[in-house]
VOVODO-432451 format. One line per 3 residues: number of its first residue (from 1); their letters; for each residue x, y, z of C-alpha. Coordinates in nm, 2 decimals, decimal comma, padded with zeros to 4 digits. Example, Ala and Ser with C-alpha at 12.3 -4.5 7.8 and 13.67 -1.06 7.14 Angstrom:
! residues 2
1	AS	01,23 -00,45 00,78  01,37 -00,11 00,71
***
This chain:
! residues 553
1	MRF	-01,21 -08,70 -02,24  -01,54 -08,55 -02,13  -01,61 -08,86 -01,97
4	QFA	-01,26 -08,83 -01,75  -01,33 -08,48 -01,70  -01,66 -08,60 -01,52
7	LLL	-01,52 -08,87 -01,34  -01,25 -08,60 -01,19  -01,51 -08,37 -01,12
10	AVA	-01,73 -08,63 -00,93  -01,43 -08,77 -00,70  -01,38 -08,37 -00,64
13	VAA	-01,72 -08,31 -00,51  -01,72 -08,63 -00,32  -01,37 -08,53 -00,16
16	AAA	-01,53 -08,19 -00,10  -01,81 -08,34 00,08  -01,60 -08,52 00,33
19	EPQ	-01,36 -08,26 00,42  -01,47 -08,02 00,72  -01,65 -07,70 00,61
22	EPP	-01,49 -07,35 00,60  -01,49 -07,19 00,98  -01,77 -06,93 00,98
25	VPE	-01,68 -06,56 00,92  -01,74 -06,33 01,19  -02,01 -06,07 01,15
28	PRR	-01,94 -05,71 01,16  -01,95 -05,56 01,52  -02,20 -05,27 01,58
31	VGV	-02,08 -05,02 01,86  -02,37 -04,91 02,10  -02,65 -05,15 01,91
34	GIT	-02,79 -05,41 02,12  -03,02 -05,71 02,07  -03,34 -05,54 02,03
37	QLK	-03,47 -05,45 01,68  -03,67 -05,18 01,59  -03,88 -05,23 01,26
40	LTL	-03,99 -04,87 01,11  -04,18 -04,76 00,80  -04,10 -04,42 00,67
43	REA	-04,44 -04,26 00,80  -04,33 -04,39 01,15  -03,99 -04,24 01,15
46	VEL	-04,16 -03,91 01,02  -04,40 -03,94 01,29  -04,14 -04,01 01,57
49	ALK	-03,93 -03,68 01,44  -04,24 -03,46 01,45  -04,32 -03,56 01,81
52	NNL	-04,01 -03,60 01,95  -03,72 -03,38 01,75  -03,53 -03,11 01,94
55	EIE	-03,52 -02,88 01,65  -03,92 -02,87 01,63  -03,96 -02,82 01,98
58	IER	-03,70 -02,53 01,99  -03,93 -02,35 01,68  -04,24 -02,43 01,88
61	SNV	-04,10 -02,23 02,19  -04,03 -01,94 01,94  -04,39 -01,95 01,83
64	ANA	-04,50 -01,95 02,19  -04,22 -01,65 02,25  -04,38 -01,45 01,96
67	SQA	-04,75 -01,51 02,08  -04,64 -01,38 02,45  -04,46 -01,09 02,26
70	LKA	-04,80 -01,01 02,11  -04,98 -01,05 02,38  -04,75 -00,77 02,56
73	ARG	-04,81 -00,52 02,31  -05,21 -00,56 02,33  -05,09 -00,46 02,70
76	AFD	-05,05 -00,11 02,61  -05,43 -00,10 02,58  -05,49 -00,23 02,92
79	PTL	-05,68 -00,01 03,16  -05,49 00,15 03,44  -05,65 00,19 03,76
82	RYA	-05,46 00,41 04,06  -05,55 00,49 04,39  -05,32 00,76 04,57
85	PFF	-05,37 00,81 04,96  -05,19 01,13 05,05  -05,16 01,31 05,38
88	ESR	-05,00 01,66 05,43  -04,96 01,90 05,72  -04,89 02,22 05,59
91	NTP	-04,77 02,54 05,78  -04,75 02,82 05,61  -04,63 03,17 05,75
94	AAS	-04,93 03,45 05,73  -04,84 03,80 05,63  -05,19 03,90 05,75
97	VLQ	-05,39 03,86 06,06  -05,69 03,77 05,81  -05,50 03,47 05,70
100	GPG	-05,39 03,33 06,00  -05,37 03,43 06,37  -05,02 03,43 06,54
103	GKL	-04,87 03,48 06,18  -04,90 03,10 06,09  -05,17 02,93 05,88
106	TER	-05,19 02,55 05,94  -05,37 02,32 05,74  -05,42 01,94 05,72
109	FLL	-05,51 01,75 05,42  -05,60 01,35 05,39  -05,65 01,29 05,02
112	NNL	-05,78 00,96 04,86  -05,78 00,98 04,48  -05,88 00,71 04,25
115	SLR	-05,80 00,74 03,88  -05,88 00,53 03,54  -05,71 00,54 03,23
118	QRT	-05,81 00,39 02,89  -05,64 00,42 02,55  -05,80 00,27 02,27
121	PYQ	-05,71 00,11 01,94  -05,97 00,32 01,76  -05,80 00,63 01,61
124	GVA	-05,59 00,70 01,94  -05,85 00,82 02,15  -05,79 00,81 02,54
127	FNV	-06,03 00,82 02,78  -05,97 00,90 03,16  -06,17 00,88 03,51
130	DFE	-06,09 01,07 03,83  -06,27 01,03 04,16  -06,07 01,28 04,40
133	NAR	-06,15 01,30 04,76  -06,01 01,55 05,05  -06,04 01,62 05,43
136	NTT	-05,90 01,94 05,50  -05,89 02,12 05,82  -05,76 02,48 05,88
139	TNT	-05,64 02,73 06,14  -05,82 03,02 05,91  -06,09 03,16 06,12
142	FAS	-06,27 03,30 05,83  -06,34 02,90 05,68  -06,71 02,85 05,77
145	LDP	-06,65 02,47 05,75  -06,39 02,32 05,95  -06,33 02,03 05,90
148	FYT	-06,45 02,04 05,54  -06,46 01,74 05,28  -06,43 01,76 04,88
151	SRL	-06,53 01,55 04,60  -06,48 01,57 04,23  -06,57 01,35 03,97
154	VFG	-06,39 01,41 03,62  -06,47 01,25 03,27  -06,20 01,34 03,00
157	VTI	-06,12 01,27 02,64  -05,83 01,32 02,44  -05,87 01,27 02,07
160	PLL	-05,53 01,27 01,79  -05,63 01,52 01,51  -05,29 01,46 01,30
163	RNR	-05,01 01,27 01,47  -05,11 00,92 01,64  -05,49 00,93 01,47
166	ATD	-05,43 00,68 01,17  -05,15 00,47 01,36  -04,92 00,52 01,63
169	PQR	-04,61 00,34 01,82  -04,85 00,12 02,02  -05,07 -00,02 01,71
172	GEI	-04,79 -00,02 01,51  -04,60 -00,24 01,75  -04,92 -00,47 01,76
175	RIR	-04,92 -00,51 01,41  -04,58 -00,60 01,38  -04,58 -00,85 01,64
178	TRN	-04,90 -01,00 01,47  -04,69 -01,05 01,19  -04,39 -01,17 01,37
181	VDI	-04,61 -01,46 01,51  -04,69 -01,52 01,14  -04,35 -01,55 01,08
184	STA	-04,26 -01,77 01,33  -04,55 -01,99 01,26  -04,38 -02,02 00,91
187	ELE	-04,03 -02,08 01,06  -04,18 -02,39 01,23  -04,32 -02,52 00,93
190	LRA	-04,03 -02,47 00,75  -03,82 -02,63 01,01  -04,09 -02,93 00,99
193	IDV	-04,02 -02,96 00,62  -03,66 -02,97 00,68  -03,67 -03,22 00,96
196	VTR	-03,91 -03,45 00,74  -03,67 -03,41 00,47  -03,34 -03,50 00,63
199	VEQ	-03,55 -03,80 00,80  -03,63 -03,89 00,45  -03,28 -03,86 00,33
202	AYW	-03,15 -04,04 00,64  -03,41 -04,32 00,61  -03,34 -04,38 00,24
205	ALA	-02,95 -04,37 00,31  -02,98 -04,63 00,60  -03,18 -04,86 00,39
208	AAS	-02,91 -04,81 00,11  -02,65 -04,89 00,31  -02,82 -05,18 00,50
211	QDA	-02,87 -05,33 00,11  -02,53 -05,23 00,04  -02,39 -05,42 00,34
214	FVQ	-02,60 -05,73 00,22  -02,45 -05,68 -00,13  -02,12 -05,73 00,07
217	SEG	-02,22 -06,02 00,26  -02,33 -06,18 -00,08  -01,98 -06,09 -00,20
220	VRL	-01,80 -06,28 00,08  -02,01 -06,57 00,05  -01,94 -06,56 -00,32
223	ARE	-01,59 -06,57 -00,25  -01,60 -06,83 -00,02  -01,77 -07,06 -00,28
226	QLA	-01,51 -06,98 -00,50  -01,22 -07,06 -00,26  -01,40 -07,37 -00,18
229	RNR	-01,40 -07,47 -00,54  -01,08 -07,37 -00,62  -01,00 -07,59 -00,33
232	RMI	-01,17 -07,91 -00,45  -01,03 -07,85 -00,79  -00,67 -07,83 -00,67
235	EAG	-00,71 -08,13 -00,48  -00,83 -08,29 -00,79  -00,55 -08,19 -00,96
238	TLA	-00,75 -07,97 -01,21  -00,63 -07,62 -01,13  -00,27 -07,49 -00,99
241	AVE	-00,23 -07,42 -00,65  -00,13 -07,06 -00,70  -00,48 -06,98 -00,78
244	LAA	-00,56 -07,04 -00,38  -00,38 -06,76 -00,28  -00,56 -06,50 -00,56
247	SEA	-00,89 -06,66 -00,40  -00,78 -06,64 -00,04  -00,69 -06,24 -00,12
250	ELQ	-01,00 -06,15 -00,28  -01,22 -06,31 00,01  -01,02 -06,07 00,28
253	RRL	-01,06 -05,80 00,00  -01,46 -05,84 00,03  -01,44 -05,89 00,39
256	DLW	-01,27 -05,56 00,44  -01,54 -05,40 00,21  -01,82 -05,57 00,40
259	YAS	-01,68 -05,46 00,74  -01,64 -05,12 00,65  -02,02 -05,13 00,52
262	AGV	-02,09 -05,19 00,84  -01,93 -04,84 00,97  -02,15 -04,70 00,71
265	VTE	-02,46 -04,86 00,83  -02,38 -04,75 01,20  -02,34 -04,38 01,07
268	AEN	-02,66 -04,37 00,88  -02,84 -04,51 01,19  -02,71 -04,28 01,39
271	LLK	-02,82 -03,97 01,17  -03,17 -04,10 01,17  -03,16 -04,18 01,56
274	SLI	-03,05 -03,82 01,61  -03,38 -03,70 01,41  -03,61 -03,93 01,59
277	APE	-03,51 -03,97 01,95  -03,62 -03,71 02,21  -03,32 -03,74 02,41
280	RSS	-02,95 -03,88 02,44  -03,05 -04,14 02,69  -03,38 -04,27 02,49
283	PVW	-03,38 -04,62 02,45  -03,39 -04,58 02,08  -03,02 -04,52 02,05
286	NDE	-02,95 -04,90 02,18  -03,20 -05,06 01,94  -03,11 -05,15 01,58
289	LIP	-03,33 -04,99 01,33  -03,47 -05,19 01,06  -03,61 -04,99 00,75
292	TDL	-03,88 -05,18 00,63  -04,01 -04,94 00,36  -03,78 -05,06 00,05
295	RTV	-04,04 -04,99 -00,21  -03,94 -04,76 -00,48  -04,18 -04,44 -00,44
298	EPP	-04,38 -04,36 -00,70  -04,25 -04,01 -00,89  -04,49 -03,74 -00,92
301	AAT	-04,71 -03,74 -01,22  -04,62 -03,37 -01,32  -04,28 -03,33 -01,43
304	DLS	-04,32 -03,00 -01,62  -04,07 -02,73 -01,53  -04,29 -02,45 -01,55
307	ALM	-04,56 -02,56 -01,38  -04,35 -02,72 -01,10  -04,16 -02,32 -01,07
310	QTA	-04,55 -02,17 -01,07  -04,64 -02,43 -00,78  -04,29 -02,34 -00,59
313	LQK	-04,35 -01,98 -00,61  -04,70 -02,01 -00,46  -04,59 -02,28 -00,20
316	RLE	-04,23 -02,22 -00,07  -04,28 -02,06 00,28  -03,93 -01,85 00,23
319	LKQ	-04,15 -01,63 00,00  -04,41 -01,58 00,19  -04,16 -01,50 00,50
322	VDM	-04,00 -01,23 00,29  -04,37 -01,08 00,20  -04,48 -01,07 00,56
325	RLE	-04,12 -00,90 00,65  -04,23 -00,65 00,37  -04,55 -00,59 00,53
328	TTG	-04,39 -00,53 00,87  -04,17 -00,28 00,67  -04,48 -00,11 00,55
331	VQK	-04,62 -00,08 00,93  -04,29 00,08 00,99  -04,30 00,33 00,70
334	QLA	-04,67 00,43 00,80  -04,56 00,46 01,14  -04,24 00,71 01,04
337	ADQ	-04,47 00,92 00,81  -04,74 00,98 01,06  -04,47 01,05 01,33
340	MKP	-04,35 01,37 01,07  -04,67 01,51 01,13  -04,76 01,80 01,38
343	QLN	-04,94 01,67 01,71  -05,28 01,82 01,72  -05,48 01,68 02,03
346	FQA	-05,84 01,79 02,11  -05,92 01,74 02,46  -06,24 01,79 02,66
349	SYS	-06,34 01,72 03,01  -06,67 01,73 03,23  -06,64 01,73 03,60
352	NAG	-06,89 01,75 03,93  -06,78 01,87 04,25  -06,91 01,81 04,60
355	LGG	-06,85 01,99 04,93  -06,98 01,91 05,28  -06,82 01,98 05,65
358	ALR	-06,92 02,11 05,99  -06,99 02,48 06,07  -06,70 02,65 06,28
361	ASD	-06,80 02,66 06,65  -06,67 03,02 06,69  -06,82 03,34 06,57
364	NPF	-06,68 03,50 06,22  -06,42 03,75 06,34  -06,59 04,06 06,21
367	SAA	-06,89 03,94 06,38  -06,70 03,93 06,74  -06,51 04,24 06,65
370	TAL	-06,80 04,47 06,62  -07,03 04,29 06,92  -06,96 04,55 07,17
373	QIQ	-07,00 04,82 06,95  -07,33 04,70 06,84  -07,45 04,65 07,18
376	RLN	-07,36 05,03 07,29  -07,51 05,17 06,99  -07,83 04,96 07,02
379	ALS	-07,82 05,10 07,40  -07,79 05,45 07,27  -08,06 05,36 07,00
382	AIA	-08,30 05,24 07,30  -08,27 05,56 07,50  -08,32 05,79 07,17
385	GLP	-08,61 05,58 07,09  -08,46 05,42 06,78  -08,47 05,08 06,65
388	PLP	-08,18 04,86 06,72  -07,89 04,77 06,45  -07,89 04,41 06,31
391	QVS	-07,60 04,22 06,39  -07,29 04,22 06,12  -07,36 03,89 05,91
394	FGA	-07,20 03,80 05,56  -07,48 03,51 05,51  -07,49 03,18 05,66
397	VPS	-07,35 02,86 05,51  -07,62 02,69 05,28  -07,77 02,37 05,46
400	NLV	-07,68 02,13 05,17  -07,33 02,23 05,26  -07,34 02,14 05,61
403	GGY	-07,25 01,78 05,73  -07,01 01,54 05,65  -06,84 01,34 05,38
406	GSA	-07,20 01,19 05,27  -07,29 01,57 05,23  -07,00 01,61 05,00
409	LHN	-07,08 01,30 04,78  -07,46 01,40 04,75  -07,38 01,76 04,61
412	LFA	-07,13 01,56 04,40  -07,38 01,34 04,22  -07,68 01,57 04,27
415	GRY	-07,47 01,77 04,00  -07,50 02,09 04,16  -07,16 02,20 04,08
418	QSF	-07,09 02,12 03,70  -06,78 02,23 03,49  -06,67 02,16 03,16
421	QAG	-06,34 02,22 02,96  -06,25 02,19 02,59  -05,95 02,27 02,36
424	VSF	-05,66 02,18 02,17  -05,30 02,13 02,21  -05,06 02,18 01,95
427	DIN	-04,69 02,06 01,93  -04,45 02,07 01,61  -04,08 01,94 01,62
430	LRN	-03,92 02,17 01,40  -03,66 01,93 01,25  -03,81 01,58 01,39
433	RAA	-03,46 01,40 01,26  -03,60 01,07 01,44  -03,94 01,04 01,23
436	QAG	-03,71 01,13 00,91  -03,44 00,85 01,01  -03,70 00,62 01,09
439	AEQ	-03,86 00,65 00,74  -03,53 00,63 00,53  -03,48 00,31 00,74
442	AAI	-03,79 00,17 00,65  -03,73 00,23 00,27  -03,39 00,07 00,27
445	AER	-03,51 -00,22 00,47  -03,81 -00,25 00,19  -03,54 -00,25 -00,08
448	RLK	-03,31 -00,50 00,09  -03,62 -00,72 00,14  -03,73 -00,69 -00,25
451	LER	-03,37 -00,80 -00,35  -03,38 -01,10 -00,09  -03,71 -01,20 -00,24
454	QRA	-03,54 -01,20 -00,61  -03,25 -01,39 -00,47  -03,49 -01,64 -00,33
457	EQA	-03,68 -01,67 -00,63  -03,35 -01,76 -00,80  -03,24 -02,02 -00,54
460	IEA	-03,56 -02,19 -00,56  -03,50 -02,19 -00,94  -03,20 -02,34 -00,91
463	QVR	-03,35 -02,61 -00,67  -03,65 -02,71 -00,87  -03,43 -02,74 -01,17
466	NAL	-03,15 -02,96 -00,97  -03,43 -03,15 -00,81  -03,60 -03,22 -01,13
469	QGL	-03,27 -03,32 -01,29  -03,19 -03,57 -01,02  -03,55 -03,74 -01,08
472	ETA	-03,51 -03,77 -01,44  -03,17 -03,91 -01,38  -03,26 -04,15 -01,13
475	KQR	-03,50 -04,32 -01,33  -03,27 -04,37 -01,61  -03,01 -04,51 -01,38
478	IAA	-03,26 -04,77 -01,24  -03,34 -04,90 -01,59  -02,96 -04,88 -01,68
481	AAA	-02,85 -05,06 -01,34  -03,12 -05,35 -01,36  -03,01 -05,43 -01,72
484	GER	-02,67 -05,43 -01,59  -02,75 -05,65 -01,32  -02,91 -05,89 -01,52
487	AAK	-02,64 -05,88 -01,77  -02,39 -05,91 -01,50  -02,56 -06,22 -01,33
490	EKL	-02,57 -06,40 -01,67  -02,23 -06,33 -01,75  -02,14 -06,44 -01,40
493	ESE	-02,32 -06,77 -01,45  -02,19 -06,85 -01,75  -01,80 -06,77 -01,65
496	IRL	-01,86 -07,03 -01,34  -02,01 -07,31 -01,60  -01,70 -07,23 -01,80
499	FQT	-01,47 -07,28 -01,50  -01,62 -07,57 -01,38  -01,53 -07,74 -01,74
502	GES	-01,20 -07,58 -01,74  -01,28 -07,34 -02,01  -01,22 -07,03 -01,77
505	TNF	-01,00 -06,91 -01,53  -01,02 -06,84 -01,16  -00,93 -06,48 -01,24
508	LVL	-01,23 -06,42 -01,47  -01,44 -06,57 -01,23  -01,36 -06,35 -00,97
511	TRQ	-01,36 -06,04 -01,20  -01,73 -06,17 -01,32  -01,82 -06,19 -00,94
514	NEF	-01,69 -05,81 -00,89  -01,88 -05,70 -01,20  -02,20 -05,87 -01,04
517	LDA	-02,15 -05,71 -00,71  -02,09 -05,37 -00,82  -02,40 -05,38 -01,07
520	RRR	-02,62 -05,50 -00,76  -02,46 -05,18 -00,57  -02,54 -04,94 -00,81
523	AVV	-02,90 -05,11 -00,87  -02,95 -05,05 -00,47  -02,81 -04,70 -00,51
526	ANF	-03,02 -04,59 -00,82  -03,35 -04,73 -00,65  -03,29 -04,53 -00,31
529	ELN	-03,17 -04,24 -00,52  -03,50 -04,24 -00,69  -03,69 -04,24 -00,34
532	RSI	-03,41 -03,95 -00,23  -03,47 -03,72 -00,56  -03,84 -03,73 -00,47
535	SRL	-03,80 -03,60 -00,16  -03,57 -03,32 -00,29  -03,84 -03,23 -00,56
538	RQA	-04,14 -03,21 -00,29  -03,91 -02,99 -00,03  -03,81 -02,78 -00,36
541	VGD	-04,16 -02,75 -00,46  -04,29 -02,69 -00,12  -04,51 -03,00 -00,11
544	TLE	-04,34 -03,23 00,19  -04,59 -03,16 00,46  -04,88 -03,18 00,21
547	AHQ	-04,74 -03,50 00,07  -04,74 -03,66 00,43  -05,06 -03,48 00,52
550	ISV	-04,89 -03,34 00,80  -05,05 -03,03 00,98  -04,79 -02,82 01,19
553	K	-04,94 -02,64 01,50
***
């Protein structure tokens, strides 16, 4: 009996060899993928994402914007230089002939003033320097100099004693915007962590999808082999013809799964491309991405939940961001408390003045009015043998004042006409509701941020626990899947041998093939799920950038 079966089997094999081969199965069609391939390691994919990812570039622009906002806030302490040229022609009605002849006083003023204002971040102190210059002309005949020039140099200082001494809105804004730069930098690092994690997840998803598609293609190959085997046995008369339909139906089912897996590969590939491509016209969109890192990542050595939580609480940038926002709120509270104080400022100034001008050509009005009387009296005094009377005079203009603008500057810097002023100014807002409301708002914001930190800590606790559980589950799944794959392979090989000897059925062979293919898919998923679990654990603990040796700038 065994000899007859062996003879029939040999005849069937020879007949199969003489028959034409099965037509090739058409490969799954990929939309938008050309013939070029781009082989990528995980590190290369991460580097491309950090270089080209649009989300990271947007966050970099936010950091740059925050830096410029800080620069603008520091501009409050930039010195201010002002130049104010000014001309005025003034006609004033005169109620006295002593003020202006003809009942009108005409004056001309040409001013050239220069001032410098400088606020300092030290205790709210402010300085000012004023250099005032003027050229004046007048129709007042009692003015000894016409035209005359005046110059004045003033040095002043203002020192807050209560409000705006410890802090003020400008210094508070600088501290707040400095923290905003740090917050934006932390947000950039968070975005980089998110992008790196998503690249890892997309990379391993693409690798898993590609491996799954390969397993599906292997399933098609096994189905075609079983179909060919059935045909040979049907022709040899050792298998019922009805089994051919079952084999063909199973082949078509596996072809359907294979073609569907191509769609999954394309979706995973497009997700990875969207993370590493700089723009939609990038050539990478037309390449077929080939993941070359198919290894299982080494899991972290430390898997103690308590230790991982402590690390996460120290490294997670979300908590650091909340702490920085709390510091910002502290600045706002300090500023509001300072603005509730009365404003008491000490003010002092020191000045020098200078004057110079041309002597008026006409005589003093009083001298001109009494000239005839003095002449008559002197004539009578000469007849009487008396000495003459002196000319009426109010004294001569000092020689140092006679000249022009140069004389005014000389007198100014010679320090002949010095002045000093000192005093305090006191302002109090009787209700000051704005400062009170600002203090309350800062206190409310502080309470809210503390609650947000507690909520973030709880979320981190859940993330670390879930990631660690996923890691442990993935390890166990790998061992179970590997054992299942070995067992399913042995069962399939045994079933094929039994089928070839007529001790099994086509249905059982196809069932064992499906069991083997399912075991292989589960092994593929388990291996790459371990890699994804490690990536999620790194993100939960805050070690993503450190693990990839990435420094974000």
